[in-house]
C-alpha positions, 0 to 999 in steps of 0.5 A: 900266201898272196890272198892271205897278205891281201886280207891281212892288209884289208883288216889292218887299214887305219880307221880314216880309210872308212871315211875317205871320199875315194872309198869304193872307187878303184885305184886307176884314178889315183895311180895314173900313167905319167902325163895323164890327167890327175885333176879328176882325182884331186877334185875328189880329194878336195872334198874329202874329210880325211885329206890330211890323214891321207897326205900324212900317210902318203907323203913318202910315196913316189906313186899316185895321188895322196891327199890331193897331191901329186908325186912332184908336190909331195917331193916339194913338201919333203924338201921343205920339211928337210 
């Protein structure tokens, strides 16, 4: 069942994933341990043509770097929007 779920998720990804600068890179740089540097991931995001789409998709996430933002930055964005 896990393999089926994984394949289904891959097939159901949004179109913008194909144009993401992080495509093909492993998740380790975007899901770092607390206190570890996030700047390398943010540097990749800064040059990405789908940065806004990624941020829109990840604004509610409490883990990882999404659209060049940290968890703390996204919490601030959610507070501003409320």
